[in-house]
N, CA, C, O and CB atoms as a CASP TS submission, in Angstrom:
PFRMAT TS
TARGET T0000
AUTHOR 0000-0000-0000
METHOD Language model
MODEL 1
PARENT N/A
ATOM      1  N   UNK     1     -23.426  10.685  17.392  1.00  0.00           N
ATOM      2  CA  UNK     1     -22.423  10.114  18.210  1.00  0.00           C
ATOM      3  C   UNK     1     -22.256   8.383  18.079  1.00  0.00           C
ATOM      4  O   UNK     1     -21.155   7.840  18.157  1.00  0.00           O
ATOM      5  CB  UNK     1     -22.812  10.569  19.703  1.00  0.00           C
ATOM      6  N   UNK     2     -23.474   7.669  17.878  1.00  0.00           N
ATOM      7  CA  UNK     2     -22.842   6.292  17.490  1.00  0.00           C
ATOM      8  C   UNK     2     -22.298   5.981  16.111  1.00  0.00           C
ATOM      9  O   UNK     2     -21.605   4.974  15.963  1.00  0.00           O
ATOM     10  CB  UNK     2     -23.813   5.292  17.692  1.00  0.00           C
ATOM     11  N   UNK     3     -22.578   6.814  15.052  1.00  0.00           N
ATOM     12  CA  UNK     3     -21.962   6.817  13.931  1.00  0.00           C
ATOM     13  C   UNK     3     -20.642   7.166  13.789  1.00  0.00           C
ATOM     14  O   UNK     3     -19.905   6.726  12.906  1.00  0.00           O
ATOM     15  CB  UNK     3     -22.554   7.442  13.248  1.00  0.00           C
ATOM     16  N   UNK     4     -20.281   8.071  14.778  1.00  0.00           N
ATOM     17  CA  UNK     4     -18.939   8.806  14.698  1.00  0.00           C
ATOM     18  C   UNK     4     -18.123   7.646  15.534  1.00  0.00           C
ATOM     19  O   UNK     4     -16.961   7.485  15.162  1.00  0.00           O
ATOM     20  CB  UNK     4     -18.921  10.541  15.457  1.00  0.00           C
ATOM     21  N   UNK     5     -18.510   6.954  16.441  1.00  0.00           N
ATOM     22  CA  UNK     5     -17.680   5.753  16.914  1.00  0.00           C
ATOM     23  C   UNK     5     -17.595   4.548  15.845  1.00  0.00           C
ATOM     24  O   UNK     5     -16.532   3.929  15.823  1.00  0.00           O
ATOM     25  CB  UNK     5     -18.333   5.183  18.283  1.00  0.00           C
ATOM     26  N   UNK     6     -18.359   4.257  15.183  1.00  0.00           N
ATOM     27  CA  UNK     6     -18.498   3.362  14.297  1.00  0.00           C
ATOM     28  C   UNK     6     -17.368   3.830  13.030  1.00  0.00           C
ATOM     29  O   UNK     6     -16.488   3.097  12.580  1.00  0.00           O
ATOM     30  CB  UNK     6     -20.091   3.287  13.928  1.00  0.00           C
ATOM     31  N   UNK     7     -17.607   5.000  12.676  1.00  0.00           N
ATOM     32  CA  UNK     7     -16.607   5.786  11.388  1.00  0.00           C
ATOM     33  C   UNK     7     -14.945   5.669  12.000  1.00  0.00           C
ATOM     34  O   UNK     7     -14.005   5.388  11.256  1.00  0.00           O
ATOM     35  CB  UNK     7     -17.129   7.900  11.155  1.00  0.00           C
ATOM     36  N   UNK     8     -14.812   5.902  13.282  1.00  0.00           N
ATOM     37  CA  UNK     8     -13.632   5.976  13.926  1.00  0.00           C
ATOM     38  C   UNK     8     -13.032   4.420  13.924  1.00  0.00           C
ATOM     39  O   UNK     8     -11.818   4.299  13.758  1.00  0.00           O
ATOM     40  CB  UNK     8     -13.870   6.632  15.388  1.00  0.00           C
ATOM     41  N   UNK     9     -13.791   3.313  14.090  1.00  0.00           N
ATOM     42  CA  UNK     9     -13.264   1.968  14.196  1.00  0.00           C
ATOM     43  C   UNK     9     -13.005   1.536  12.791  1.00  0.00           C
ATOM     44  O   UNK     9     -12.466   0.477  12.468  1.00  0.00           O
ATOM     45  CB  UNK     9     -14.232   0.991  14.946  1.00  0.00           C
ATOM     46  N   UNK    10     -13.434   2.440  12.011  1.00  0.00           N
ATOM     47  CA  UNK    10     -13.132   1.853  10.393  1.00  0.00           C
ATOM     48  C   UNK    10     -11.491   2.532   9.988  1.00  0.00           C
ATOM     49  O   UNK    10     -11.061   2.320   8.854  1.00  0.00           O
ATOM     50  CB  UNK    10     -14.627   2.629   9.011  1.00  0.00           C
ATOM     51  N   UNK    11     -10.967   3.032  10.608  1.00  0.00           N
ATOM     52  CA  UNK    11      -9.713   3.958  10.360  1.00  0.00           C
ATOM     53  C   UNK    11      -8.379   2.733  10.218  1.00  0.00           C
ATOM     54  O   UNK    11      -7.527   2.664   9.332  1.00  0.00           O
ATOM     55  CB  UNK    11      -9.468   5.234  11.911  1.00  0.00           C
ATOM     56  N   UNK    12      -8.568   1.854  11.409  1.00  0.00           N
ATOM     57  CA  UNK    12      -7.390   0.994  11.605  1.00  0.00           C
ATOM     58  C   UNK    12      -7.653  -0.063  10.594  1.00  0.00           C
ATOM     59  O   UNK    12      -6.640  -0.233   9.916  1.00  0.00           O
ATOM     60  CB  UNK    12      -7.205   0.413  13.120  1.00  0.00           C
ATOM     61  N   UNK    13      -8.785  -0.958  10.185  1.00  0.00           N
ATOM     62  CA  UNK    13      -8.736  -1.760   9.265  1.00  0.00           C
ATOM     63  C   UNK    13      -8.758  -1.462   7.705  1.00  0.00           C
ATOM     64  O   UNK    13      -8.701  -2.288   6.793  1.00  0.00           O
ATOM     65  CB  UNK    13      -9.587  -2.433   9.588  1.00  0.00           C
ATOM     66  N   UNK    14      -8.852  -0.097   7.622  1.00  0.00           N
ATOM     67  CA  UNK    14      -8.654   0.517   6.256  1.00  0.00           C
ATOM     68  C   UNK    14      -6.962   0.377   6.016  1.00  0.00           C
ATOM     69  O   UNK    14      -6.431  -0.089   5.008  1.00  0.00           O
ATOM     70  CB  UNK    14      -9.258   2.262   6.233  1.00  0.00           C
ATOM     71  N   UNK    15      -6.226   0.948   7.308  1.00  0.00           N
ATOM     72  CA  UNK    15      -4.758   1.233   7.124  1.00  0.00           C
ATOM     73  C   UNK    15      -4.226  -0.345   6.980  1.00  0.00           C
ATOM     74  O   UNK    15      -3.264  -0.631   6.267  1.00  0.00           O
ATOM     75  CB  UNK    15      -4.019   2.181   8.536  1.00  0.00           C
ATOM     76  N   UNK    16      -4.929  -1.263   7.699  1.00  0.00           N
ATOM     77  CA  UNK    16      -4.363  -2.660   7.392  1.00  0.00           C
ATOM     78  C   UNK    16      -4.504  -3.090   6.070  1.00  0.00           C
ATOM     79  O   UNK    16      -3.527  -3.549   5.477  1.00  0.00           O
ATOM     80  CB  UNK    16      -4.965  -3.682   8.189  1.00  0.00           C
ATOM     81  N   UNK    17      -5.695  -2.992   5.487  1.00  0.00           N
ATOM     82  CA  UNK    17      -5.988  -3.266   3.929  1.00  0.00           C
ATOM     83  C   UNK    17      -5.036  -2.955   3.121  1.00  0.00           C
ATOM     84  O   UNK    17      -4.675  -3.737   2.242  1.00  0.00           O
ATOM     85  CB  UNK    17      -7.081  -2.588   3.382  1.00  0.00           C
ATOM     86  N   UNK    18      -4.373  -1.519   3.334  1.00  0.00           N
ATOM     87  CA  UNK    18      -3.504  -0.735   2.374  1.00  0.00           C
ATOM     88  C   UNK    18      -2.098  -1.775   2.493  1.00  0.00           C
ATOM     89  O   UNK    18      -1.481  -2.213   1.522  1.00  0.00           O
ATOM     90  CB  UNK    18      -3.243   1.119   2.932  1.00  0.00           C
ATOM     91  N   UNK    19      -1.791  -2.025   3.877  1.00  0.00           N
ATOM     92  CA  UNK    19      -0.645  -2.843   4.190  1.00  0.00           C
ATOM     93  C   UNK    19      -0.727  -4.292   3.251  1.00  0.00           C
ATOM     94  O   UNK    19       0.090  -4.675   2.414  1.00  0.00           O
ATOM     95  CB  UNK    19      -0.662  -3.135   5.883  1.00  0.00           C
ATOM     96  N   UNK    20      -1.855  -4.879   3.639  1.00  0.00           N
ATOM     97  CA  UNK    20      -2.166  -6.160   2.767  1.00  0.00           C
ATOM     98  C   UNK    20      -1.826  -5.870   1.520  1.00  0.00           C
ATOM     99  O   UNK    20      -0.881  -6.489   1.031  1.00  0.00           O
ATOM    100  CB  UNK    20      -3.605  -6.646   2.744  1.00  0.00           C
ATOM    101  N   UNK    21      -2.439  -4.982   0.827  1.00  0.00           N
ATOM    102  CA  UNK    21      -2.290  -4.976  -0.573  1.00  0.00           C
ATOM    103  C   UNK    21      -1.081  -4.736  -1.117  1.00  0.00           C
ATOM    104  O   UNK    21      -0.742  -5.272  -2.173  1.00  0.00           O
ATOM    105  CB  UNK    21      -3.053  -4.161  -1.090  1.00  0.00           C
ATOM    106  N   UNK    22      -0.238  -3.828  -0.384  1.00  0.00           N
ATOM    107  CA  UNK    22       1.295  -3.368  -0.690  1.00  0.00           C
ATOM    108  C   UNK    22       2.115  -4.736  -0.637  1.00  0.00           C
ATOM    109  O   UNK    22       3.005  -4.965  -1.456  1.00  0.00           O
ATOM    110  CB  UNK    22       1.953  -2.173   0.548  1.00  0.00           C
ATOM    111  N   UNK    23       1.749  -5.672   0.421  1.00  0.00           N
ATOM    112  CA  UNK    23       2.239  -6.805   0.515  1.00  0.00           C
ATOM    113  C   UNK    23       1.971  -7.663  -0.800  1.00  0.00           C
ATOM    114  O   UNK    23       2.970  -8.089  -1.379  1.00  0.00           O
ATOM    115  CB  UNK    23       1.748  -7.345   1.702  1.00  0.00           C
ATOM    116  N   UNK    24       0.934  -7.906  -1.234  1.00  0.00           N
ATOM    117  CA  UNK    24       0.486  -8.888  -2.189  1.00  0.00           C
ATOM    118  C   UNK    24       1.078  -8.173  -3.514  1.00  0.00           C
ATOM    119  O   UNK    24       1.283  -8.861  -4.514  1.00  0.00           O
ATOM    120  CB  UNK    24      -1.246  -9.156  -2.168  1.00  0.00           C
ATOM    121  N   UNK    25       1.342  -6.843  -3.513  1.00  0.00           N
ATOM    122  CA  UNK    25       1.896  -6.433  -4.904  1.00  0.00           C
ATOM    123  C   UNK    25       3.312  -6.660  -4.742  1.00  0.00           C
ATOM    124  O   UNK    25       4.041  -6.849  -5.716  1.00  0.00           O
ATOM    125  CB  UNK    25       1.591  -4.879  -5.370  1.00  0.00           C
ATOM    126  N   UNK    26       3.746  -6.648  -3.508  1.00  0.00           N
ATOM    127  CA  UNK    26       5.421  -7.054  -3.606  1.00  0.00           C
ATOM    128  C   UNK    26       5.649  -8.374  -3.994  1.00  0.00           C
ATOM    129  O   UNK    26       6.713  -8.663  -4.542  1.00  0.00           O
ATOM    130  CB  UNK    26       6.233  -6.936  -2.216  1.00  0.00           C
ATOM    131  N   UNK    27       4.738  -9.266  -3.771  1.00  0.00           N
ATOM    132  CA  UNK    27       4.776 -10.713  -3.831  1.00  0.00           C
ATOM    133  C   UNK    27       4.503 -10.900  -5.236  1.00  0.00           C
ATOM    134  O   UNK    27       4.979 -11.933  -5.706  1.00  0.00           O
ATOM    135  CB  UNK    27       3.767 -11.474  -2.871  1.00  0.00           C
ATOM    136  N   UNK    28       3.743 -10.027  -6.158  1.00  0.00           N
ATOM    137  CA  UNK    28       3.726 -10.089  -7.486  1.00  0.00           C
ATOM    138  C   UNK    28       4.614  -9.687  -8.133  1.00  0.00           C
ATOM    139  O   UNK    28       5.052 -10.309  -9.101  1.00  0.00           O
ATOM    140  CB  UNK    28       2.903  -9.647  -7.918  1.00  0.00           C
ATOM    141  N   UNK    29       5.126  -8.413  -7.682  1.00  0.00           N
ATOM    142  CA  UNK    29       6.539  -7.846  -8.293  1.00  0.00           C
ATOM    143  C   UNK    29       7.752  -9.230  -8.171  1.00  0.00           C
ATOM    144  O   UNK    29       8.352  -9.641  -9.165  1.00  0.00           O
ATOM    145  CB  UNK    29       7.138  -6.243  -7.165  1.00  0.00           C
ATOM    146  N   UNK    30       7.887  -9.633  -7.201  1.00  0.00           N
ATOM    147  CA  UNK    30       8.883 -10.809  -6.785  1.00  0.00           C
ATOM    148  C   UNK    30       8.783 -11.860  -7.955  1.00  0.00           C
ATOM    149  O   UNK    30       9.688 -12.144  -8.740  1.00  0.00           O
ATOM    150  CB  UNK    30       8.447 -11.563  -5.237  1.00  0.00           C
ATOM    151  N   UNK    31       7.382 -12.436  -7.918  1.00  0.00           N
ATOM    152  CA  UNK    31       7.040 -13.479  -9.032  1.00  0.00           C
ATOM    153  C   UNK    31       7.490 -13.073 -10.385  1.00  0.00           C
ATOM    154  O   UNK    31       7.984 -13.853 -11.198  1.00  0.00           O
ATOM    155  CB  UNK    31       5.515 -13.728  -9.126  1.00  0.00           C
ATOM    156  N   UNK    32       7.277 -11.702 -10.595  1.00  0.00           N
ATOM    157  CA  UNK    32       7.715 -11.459 -12.176  1.00  0.00           C
ATOM    158  C   UNK    32       8.846 -11.260 -12.675  1.00  0.00           C
ATOM    159  O   UNK    32       9.246 -11.468 -13.820  1.00  0.00           O
ATOM    160  CB  UNK    32       7.241 -10.514 -12.695  1.00  0.00           C
ATOM    161  N   UNK    33       9.627 -10.635 -11.320  1.00  0.00           N
ATOM    162  CA  UNK    33      10.946 -10.412 -11.685  1.00  0.00           C
ATOM    163  C   UNK    33      11.864 -11.627 -11.499  1.00  0.00           C
ATOM    164  O   UNK    33      12.970 -11.616 -12.039  1.00  0.00           O
ATOM    165  CB  UNK    33      11.432  -9.291 -10.939  1.00  0.00           C
ATOM    166  N   UNK    34      11.430 -12.762 -10.701  1.00  0.00           N
ATOM    167  CA  UNK    34      11.993 -13.900 -10.838  1.00  0.00           C
ATOM    168  C   UNK    34      12.382 -14.614 -12.223  1.00  0.00           C
ATOM    169  O   UNK    34      13.319 -15.392 -12.408  1.00  0.00           O
ATOM    170  CB  UNK    34      11.241 -14.585 -10.190  1.00  0.00           C
ATOM    171  N   UNK    35      11.425 -14.154 -13.159  1.00  0.00           N
ATOM    172  CA  UNK    35      11.657 -14.697 -14.413  1.00  0.00           C
ATOM    173  C   UNK    35      12.766 -13.617 -15.211  1.00  0.00           C
ATOM    174  O   UNK    35      12.799 -13.495 -16.436  1.00  0.00           O
ATOM    175  CB  UNK    35      10.148 -14.885 -15.190  1.00  0.00           C
ATOM    176  N   UNK    36      13.504 -13.000 -14.422  1.00  0.00           N
ATOM    177  CA  UNK    36      14.390 -12.246 -15.104  1.00  0.00           C
ATOM    178  C   UNK    36      15.933 -12.685 -14.470  1.00  0.00           C
ATOM    179  O   UNK    36      16.951 -11.994 -14.509  1.00  0.00           O
ATOM    180  CB  UNK    36      13.956 -10.638 -14.929  1.00  0.00           C
ATOM    181  N   UNK    37      15.807 -13.783 -13.994  1.00  0.00           N
ATOM    182  CA  UNK    37      17.242 -14.149 -13.318  1.00  0.00           C
ATOM    183  C   UNK    37      18.166 -14.093 -13.859  1.00  0.00           C
ATOM    184  O   UNK    37      19.238 -13.903 -13.285  1.00  0.00           O
ATOM    185  CB  UNK    37      17.464 -15.204 -12.885  1.00  0.00           C
ATOM    186  N   UNK    38      18.041 -14.253 -15.242  1.00  0.00           N
ATOM    187  CA  UNK    38      19.267 -14.205 -16.140  1.00  0.00           C
ATOM    188  C   UNK    38      19.973 -12.809 -16.318  1.00  0.00           C
ATOM    189  O   UNK    38      20.988 -12.634 -16.991  1.00  0.00           O
ATOM    190  CB  UNK    38      18.857 -14.692 -17.532  1.00  0.00           C
ATOM    191  N   UNK    39      19.362 -11.943 -15.692  1.00  0.00           N
ATOM    192  CA  UNK    39      19.664 -10.695 -15.689  1.00  0.00           C
ATOM    193  C   UNK    39      19.343  -9.868 -14.497  1.00  0.00           C
ATOM    194  O   UNK    39      18.360  -9.176 -14.234  1.00  0.00           O
ATOM    195  CB  UNK    39      19.144 -10.223 -16.710  1.00  0.00           C
ATOM    196  N   UNK    40      20.645 -10.175 -13.725  1.00  0.00           N
ATOM    197  CA  UNK    40      20.353  -9.658 -12.228  1.00  0.00           C
ATOM    198  C   UNK    40      20.395  -8.289 -11.947  1.00  0.00           C
ATOM    199  O   UNK    40      19.745  -7.838 -11.004  1.00  0.00           O
ATOM    200  CB  UNK    40      21.274 -10.189 -11.283  1.00  0.00           C
ATOM    201  N   UNK    41      21.140  -7.525 -12.713  1.00  0.00           N
ATOM    202  CA  UNK    41      21.220  -6.073 -12.493  1.00  0.00           C
ATOM    203  C   UNK    41      19.851  -5.549 -13.056  1.00  0.00           C
ATOM    204  O   UNK    41      19.329  -4.601 -12.468  1.00  0.00           O
ATOM    205  CB  UNK    41      22.550  -5.383 -13.246  1.00  0.00           C
ATOM    206  N   UNK    42      19.211  -6.114 -14.188  1.00  0.00           N
ATOM    207  CA  UNK    42      18.151  -5.352 -14.472  1.00  0.00           C
ATOM    208  C   UNK    42      16.974  -5.554 -13.437  1.00  0.00           C
ATOM    209  O   UNK    42      16.126  -4.714 -13.136  1.00  0.00           O
ATOM    210  CB  UNK    42      17.760  -5.643 -15.842  1.00  0.00           C
ATOM    211  N   UNK    43      17.104  -6.921 -12.925  1.00  0.00           N
ATOM    212  CA  UNK    43      16.057  -7.425 -12.147  1.00  0.00           C
ATOM    213  C   UNK    43      16.214  -6.632 -11.053  1.00  0.00           C
ATOM    214  O   UNK    43      15.158  -6.081 -10.746  1.00  0.00           O
ATOM    215  CB  UNK    43      16.058  -8.880 -11.858  1.00  0.00           C
ATOM    216  N   UNK    44      17.210  -6.345 -10.290  1.00  0.00           N
ATOM    217  CA  UNK    44      17.258  -5.429  -8.918  1.00  0.00           C
ATOM    218  C   UNK    44      16.915  -4.293  -9.300  1.00  0.00           C
ATOM    219  O   UNK    44      16.166  -3.814  -8.449  1.00  0.00           O
ATOM    220  CB  UNK    44      18.582  -5.259  -8.147  1.00  0.00           C
ATOM    221  N   UNK    45      17.113  -3.435 -10.354  1.00  0.00           N
ATOM    222  CA  UNK    45      16.743  -2.119 -10.709  1.00  0.00           C
ATOM    223  C   UNK    45      15.238  -2.313 -10.816  1.00  0.00           C
ATOM    224  O   UNK    45      14.497  -1.484 -10.285  1.00  0.00           O
ATOM    225  CB  UNK    45      17.468  -1.556 -12.050  1.00  0.00           C
ATOM    226  N   UNK    46      14.746  -3.351 -11.465  1.00  0.00           N
ATOM    227  CA  UNK    46      13.393  -3.042 -11.858  1.00  0.00           C
ATOM    228  C   UNK    46      12.589  -3.156 -10.226  1.00  0.00           C
ATOM    229  O   UNK    46      11.720  -2.356  -9.882  1.00  0.00           O
ATOM    230  CB  UNK    46      12.790  -4.275 -13.199  1.00  0.00           C
ATOM    231  N   UNK    47      13.039  -4.212  -9.416  1.00  0.00           N
ATOM    232  CA  UNK    47      12.485  -4.199  -8.236  1.00  0.00           C
ATOM    233  C   UNK    47      12.740  -2.887  -7.392  1.00  0.00           C
ATOM    234  O   UNK    47      11.814  -2.637  -6.620  1.00  0.00           O
ATOM    235  CB  UNK    47      12.929  -5.347  -7.598  1.00  0.00           C
ATOM    236  N   UNK    48      13.691  -2.084  -7.374  1.00  0.00           N
ATOM    237  CA  UNK    48      14.186  -1.155  -6.928  1.00  0.00           C
ATOM    238  C   UNK    48      13.029  -0.066  -7.289  1.00  0.00           C
ATOM    239  O   UNK    48      12.404   0.468  -6.372  1.00  0.00           O
ATOM    240  CB  UNK    48      15.571  -1.019  -7.421  1.00  0.00           C
ATOM    241  N   UNK    49      12.802   0.203  -8.454  1.00  0.00           N
ATOM    242  CA  UNK    49      12.212   1.313  -9.009  1.00  0.00           C
ATOM    243  C   UNK    49      10.664   1.190  -8.670  1.00  0.00           C
ATOM    244  O   UNK    49      10.064   2.148  -8.183  1.00  0.00           O
ATOM    245  CB  UNK    49      12.533   1.392 -10.552  1.00  0.00           C
ATOM    246  N   UNK    50       9.843  -0.393  -9.024  1.00  0.00           N
ATOM    247  CA  UNK    50       8.655  -0.459  -8.581  1.00  0.00           C
ATOM    248  C   UNK    50       8.457  -0.346  -6.954  1.00  0.00           C
ATOM    249  O   UNK    50       7.503   0.303  -6.526  1.00  0.00           O
ATOM    250  CB  UNK    50       8.180  -1.633  -9.124  1.00  0.00           C
ATOM    251  N   UNK    51       9.224  -0.882  -6.203  1.00  0.00           N
ATOM    252  CA  UNK    51       9.350  -0.933  -4.526  1.00  0.00           C
ATOM    253  C   UNK    51       9.127   0.578  -4.353  1.00  0.00           C
ATOM    254  O   UNK    51       8.121   0.984  -3.772  1.00  0.00           O
ATOM    255  CB  UNK    51      11.025  -1.549  -3.772  1.00  0.00           C
ATOM    256  N   UNK    52      10.208   1.557  -4.933  1.00  0.00           N
ATOM    257  CA  UNK    52       9.777   2.941  -4.498  1.00  0.00           C
ATOM    258  C   UNK    52       8.440   3.397  -4.868  1.00  0.00           C
ATOM    259  O   UNK    52       7.695   3.839  -3.993  1.00  0.00           O
ATOM    260  CB  UNK    52      10.670   3.914  -5.015  1.00  0.00           C
ATOM    261  N   UNK    53       8.067   3.328  -6.098  1.00  0.00           N
ATOM    262  CA  UNK    53       6.903   3.612  -6.460  1.00  0.00           C
ATOM    263  C   UNK    53       5.658   3.211  -5.530  1.00  0.00           C
ATOM    264  O   UNK    53       4.769   3.974  -5.153  1.00  0.00           O
ATOM    265  CB  UNK    53       6.846   3.096  -7.646  1.00  0.00           C
ATOM    266  N   UNK    54       5.755   2.212  -5.321  1.00  0.00           N
ATOM    267  CA  UNK    54       4.653   1.436  -4.488  1.00  0.00           C
ATOM    268  C   UNK    54       4.783   1.856  -3.028  1.00  0.00           C
ATOM    269  O   UNK    54       3.796   1.778  -2.296  1.00  0.00           O
ATOM    270  CB  UNK    54       4.822  -0.232  -4.593  1.00  0.00           C
ATOM    271  N   UNK    55       5.977   2.307  -2.562  1.00  0.00           N
ATOM    272  CA  UNK    55       5.906   3.153  -1.034  1.00  0.00           C
ATOM    273  C   UNK    55       5.342   4.404  -1.256  1.00  0.00           C
ATOM    274  O   UNK    55       4.462   4.785  -0.484  1.00  0.00           O
ATOM    275  CB  UNK    55       7.394   3.467  -0.271  1.00  0.00           C
ATOM    276  N   UNK    56       5.700   5.114  -2.186  1.00  0.00           N
ATOM    277  CA  UNK    56       5.001   6.282  -2.502  1.00  0.00           C
ATOM    278  C   UNK    56       3.347   6.425  -2.390  1.00  0.00           C
ATOM    279  O   UNK    56       2.635   7.143  -1.688  1.00  0.00           O
ATOM    280  CB  UNK    56       5.395   6.518  -3.810  1.00  0.00           C
ATOM    281  N   UNK    57       3.132   5.682  -3.132  1.00  0.00           N
ATOM    282  CA  UNK    57       1.613   5.707  -3.494  1.00  0.00           C
ATOM    283  C   UNK    57       1.000   4.781  -2.154  1.00  0.00           C
ATOM    284  O   UNK    57      -0.173   5.057  -1.903  1.00  0.00           O
ATOM    285  CB  UNK    57       1.257   4.907  -5.252  1.00  0.00           C
ATOM    286  N   UNK    58       1.509   3.915  -1.421  1.00  0.00           N
ATOM    287  CA  UNK    58       1.244   3.552  -0.044  1.00  0.00           C
ATOM    288  C   UNK    58       1.129   4.778   0.926  1.00  0.00           C
ATOM    289  O   UNK    58       0.123   4.928   1.619  1.00  0.00           O
ATOM    290  CB  UNK    58       2.344   2.625   0.428  1.00  0.00           C
ATOM    291  N   UNK    59       2.043   5.534   0.955  1.00  0.00           N
ATOM    292  CA  UNK    59       1.967   6.669   1.753  1.00  0.00           C
ATOM    293  C   UNK    59       0.832   7.522   1.288  1.00  0.00           C
ATOM    294  O   UNK    59      -0.099   7.713   2.071  1.00  0.00           O
ATOM    295  CB  UNK    59       3.241   7.401   1.744  1.00  0.00           C
ATOM    296  N   UNK    60       0.813   8.015   0.185  1.00  0.00           N
ATOM    297  CA  UNK    60      -0.531   8.785  -0.440  1.00  0.00           C
ATOM    298  C   UNK    60      -1.609   8.188  -0.022  1.00  0.00           C
ATOM    299  O   UNK    60      -2.389   8.803   0.706  1.00  0.00           O
ATOM    300  CB  UNK    60      -0.682   8.824  -1.972  1.00  0.00           C
ATOM    301  N   UNK    61      -1.842   6.944  -0.386  1.00  0.00           N
ATOM    302  CA  UNK    61      -3.171   6.123   0.031  1.00  0.00           C
ATOM    303  C   UNK    61      -3.342   6.251   1.432  1.00  0.00           C
ATOM    304  O   UNK    61      -4.445   6.714   1.719  1.00  0.00           O
ATOM    305  CB  UNK    61      -3.133   4.544  -0.310  1.00  0.00           C
ATOM    306  N   UNK    62      -2.495   5.951   2.551  1.00  0.00           N
ATOM    307  CA  UNK    62      -2.838   5.948   3.970  1.00  0.00           C
ATOM    308  C   UNK    62      -3.125   7.569   4.416  1.00  0.00           C
ATOM    309  O   UNK    62      -3.891   7.828   5.344  1.00  0.00           O
ATOM    310  CB  UNK    62      -1.537   5.217   4.859  1.00  0.00           C
ATOM    311  N   UNK    63      -2.522   8.471   3.760  1.00  0.00           N
ATOM    312  CA  UNK    63      -3.025   9.927   4.092  1.00  0.00           C
ATOM    313  C   UNK    63      -4.311  10.222   3.573  1.00  0.00           C
ATOM    314  O   UNK    63      -5.152  10.914   4.149  1.00  0.00           O
ATOM    315  CB  UNK    63      -2.117  10.996   3.556  1.00  0.00           C
ATOM    316  N   UNK    64      -4.436   9.689   2.493  1.00  0.00           N
ATOM    317  CA  UNK    64      -6.007   9.874   1.911  1.00  0.00           C
ATOM    318  C   UNK    64      -7.243   9.079   2.829  1.00  0.00           C
ATOM    319  O   UNK    64      -8.374   9.530   3.005  1.00  0.00           O
ATOM    320  CB  UNK    64      -6.061   9.149   0.224  1.00  0.00           C
ATOM    321  N   UNK    65      -6.807   8.015   3.263  1.00  0.00           N
ATOM    322  CA  UNK    65      -7.831   7.396   4.150  1.00  0.00           C
ATOM    323  C   UNK    65      -7.815   8.138   5.761  1.00  0.00           C
ATOM    324  O   UNK    65      -8.753   8.015   6.548  1.00  0.00           O
ATOM    325  CB  UNK    65      -7.456   5.675   4.220  1.00  0.00           C
ATOM    326  N   UNK    66      -6.792   8.771   5.997  1.00  0.00           N
ATOM    327  CA  UNK    66      -6.919   9.298   7.268  1.00  0.00           C
ATOM    328  C   UNK    66      -7.606  10.574   7.241  1.00  0.00           C
ATOM    329  O   UNK    66      -8.279  10.983   8.187  1.00  0.00           O
ATOM    330  CB  UNK    66      -5.667   9.417   7.889  1.00  0.00           C
ATOM    331  N   UNK    67      -7.418  11.261   6.051  1.00  0.00           N
ATOM    332  CA  UNK    67      -7.993  12.467   5.711  1.00  0.00           C
ATOM    333  C   UNK    67      -9.278  12.308   5.733  1.00  0.00           C
ATOM    334  O   UNK    67      -9.941  12.991   6.513  1.00  0.00           O
ATOM    335  CB  UNK    67      -7.608  12.976   4.549  1.00  0.00           C
ATOM    336  N   UNK    68      -9.959  11.279   4.795  1.00  0.00           N
ATOM    337  CA  UNK    68     -11.408  10.853   4.240  1.00  0.00           C
ATOM    338  C   UNK    68     -11.914  10.598   5.686  1.00  0.00           C
ATOM    339  O   UNK    68     -12.970  11.203   5.871  1.00  0.00           O
ATOM    340  CB  UNK    68     -11.515   9.364   3.055  1.00  0.00           C
ATOM    341  N   UNK    69     -11.456   9.829   6.872  1.00  0.00           N
ATOM    342  CA  UNK    69     -11.798   9.348   7.916  1.00  0.00           C
ATOM    343  C   UNK    69     -12.059  10.702   8.684  1.00  0.00           C
ATOM    344  O   UNK    69     -13.234  10.978   8.923  1.00  0.00           O
ATOM    345  CB  UNK    69     -10.811   8.348   8.436  1.00  0.00           C
ATOM    346  N   UNK    70     -11.019  11.613   9.112  1.00  0.00           N
ATOM    347  CA  UNK    70     -11.348  12.705   9.917  1.00  0.00           C
ATOM    348  C   UNK    70     -12.413  13.731   9.080  1.00  0.00           C
ATOM    349  O   UNK    70     -13.122  14.488   9.743  1.00  0.00           O
ATOM    350  CB  UNK    70      -9.946  13.430  10.346  1.00  0.00           C
ATOM    351  N   UNK    71     -12.484  13.727   7.824  1.00  0.00           N
ATOM    352  CA  UNK    71     -13.859  14.121   7.186  1.00  0.00           C
ATOM    353  C   UNK    71     -15.262  13.940   7.824  1.00  0.00           C
ATOM    354  O   UNK    71     -16.195  14.620   8.249  1.00  0.00           O
ATOM    355  CB  UNK    71     -13.961  13.409   6.013  1.00  0.00           C
ATOM    356  N   UNK    72     -14.898  12.666   7.656  1.00  0.00           N
ATOM    357  CA  UNK    72     -16.411  11.918   7.820  1.00  0.00           C
ATOM    358  C   UNK    72     -16.957  12.006   9.448  1.00  0.00           C
ATOM    359  O   UNK    72     -18.106  11.971   9.889  1.00  0.00           O
ATOM    360  CB  UNK    72     -16.257  10.062   7.349  1.00  0.00           C
ATOM    361  N   UNK    73     -15.533  12.146  10.202  1.00  0.00           N
ATOM    362  CA  UNK    73     -15.908  12.342  11.422  1.00  0.00           C
ATOM    363  C   UNK    73     -16.228  13.815  12.022  1.00  0.00           C
ATOM    364  O   UNK    73     -16.702  13.976  13.147  1.00  0.00           O
ATOM    365  CB  UNK    73     -14.968  11.753  12.075  1.00  0.00           C
ATOM    366  N   UNK    74     -15.914  14.860  11.136  1.00  0.00           N
ATOM    367  CA  UNK    74     -16.069  16.293  11.211  1.00  0.00           C
ATOM    368  C   UNK    74     -17.702  16.700  11.199  1.00  0.00           C
ATOM    369  O   UNK    74     -18.045  17.881  11.256  1.00  0.00           O
ATOM    370  CB  UNK    74     -15.246  16.959   9.933  1.00  0.00           C
TER
END
């Protein structure tokens, strides 16, 4: 019972960690695409593709965290 309580407390910080990683990745992408300022259309498309990919992986990662947490609690 004590361990279950501690495990359940890990869920929220884990999800917040994913959010922070996504924010940092977004900053890195923005920094990198700033170097493409001469090619605005390429820059926009690159940012769009990468942002879409990161959002997909973010959702998958959060689902895995929730699943792992639920498995540990079972």
